C-alpha angles and dihedrals in degrees: 000000000000091000090053091052091050091050091049091049091050092050090050090050090048091056095043091049092057099262094145091048090049092051090052092050092049091051090056096047110048124160106032095117139311117326117273112250117245106218124205121238091245093054093056095041089057092043092056099034088248092315092299114193090239088067095058112121097177146334131218146153093292099045146283130309119214132192111238137186114209125212090263089055094252112147113226140172115238119201115207114195126222111291117257098350108138091189089068095061097079091046090049093052089044091056091051093050093046093050093040092071098041124097111168131132092231097050121082110250123237110222102180150307143236121221103169095079124087089257123035118251133207122201119208137176108272114249107207107206106054129233132329087236090063094046094048100041102036104087095219096044092048090067087070092058108078117177094262090057093046091051092049092049089050091049093049092048090049090050090051091051091046088053092050092049101043115005104044115097089250117024113252129202110203095203097191108059111162139132092268090059095052110085126194130215125211091280092049092251112158122245118186111218145175109059096173092114096039124119133211111224117217111237093243094054131073094189140017133203114239144157101277111255132172144093125294111256093023096055118113107241092211091055091046092054099041104027085224108136119205135158088263088073088068089047090057092050091048090052088058090050088055089052091053091050091050096047106027087224127129118256091241127016123172091195088070122084116269097261090051098040099096109050098209094055094044092047094052092045090054090050089053089053091046089241099121092130088066091070105032114113108263089207090071105022115106136160088251099053103033094101091051091050090050091052091051090047091054090050092049090052092052089052091059099049110141095241114063093211089062094054120092121252119255088249089058091045093051091048093051094047091049089053092049090054088065094041112126114244118239130186119257117306129180098239109142125231110250102276091186091054092050093048090051091049095050092043109122093353092157092163128224084218101058094101088065092236112186091231140120119159095056103196109178123172112182091201099049094025091226123157123186124188135205124176120204119210096316098161 
């Protein structure tokens, strides 16, 4: 009798967690890669020691991630969504379907899911070395990130995004690129993660209208104002990531003075004044690599142009970064950063951030007038 009740409860959970929708989606999209494993509740309870708090790897707006050890001794990361929030189901299924069709060395791999628990679970490969955010902004960890490593991580991330935009079977816009969503393995190889906010773009459309979602400081102002999502929104966010790698500074910091509070604006203003060296990270800046850093800075600034159509594509960004990796290093020279380029970039940069709003996941829906906020590491 008890076993029958448990089975009935699991079937109810399966339906509530989008199991039927997932089956329908799988039936439409055969042949991307091997089938995703459907784990049982017992398997994942054992793997996480009943979701013991000591197994928590991280927590965020969408749920908690646990470290798990499967019966075959594989170490995995298990993402547990917010309890009892029906609005998360569609996002959960979306993340499965996005990752189901991706096969790239610099994108975290989805191994399976579990739908028979009260809250849906996703099982990923375990990436051993934490987030790029931790490595860049923890003073001790940052010592392990010399410029050559930072540039390689940036190149790998750009290649992953280029793949998502143009080489995946259906184009994908990530929509939440930031340091916390770039994981590193033991060799400091980049792995792009967290596709809960991502969107598949139909082949006959260059843009789609959505509720605005993203993280304050990384969020494309054009997308925020128009709700029109294109691949250039990811380009903007990636440009901000480049700025963080160049400066070692957080994307938003309310301890900084108002003109320095939002990194993208401050960075571009310094380029306009030909004072880029004032903000470059002294831990990586040398006479030998200064020209390379200036080239990356110019690229970052092009990525954050106000008009999306004037930003490069991620394919172009990846190609340029790959070329810079092989760029010969020269001692200091007095070549100026392009003042004209910086002036053009700053232009009418009347920022959506100038009111200092404590917001980050700007979710604006002009129909429902909803705004959601998420703030990333703004300490």
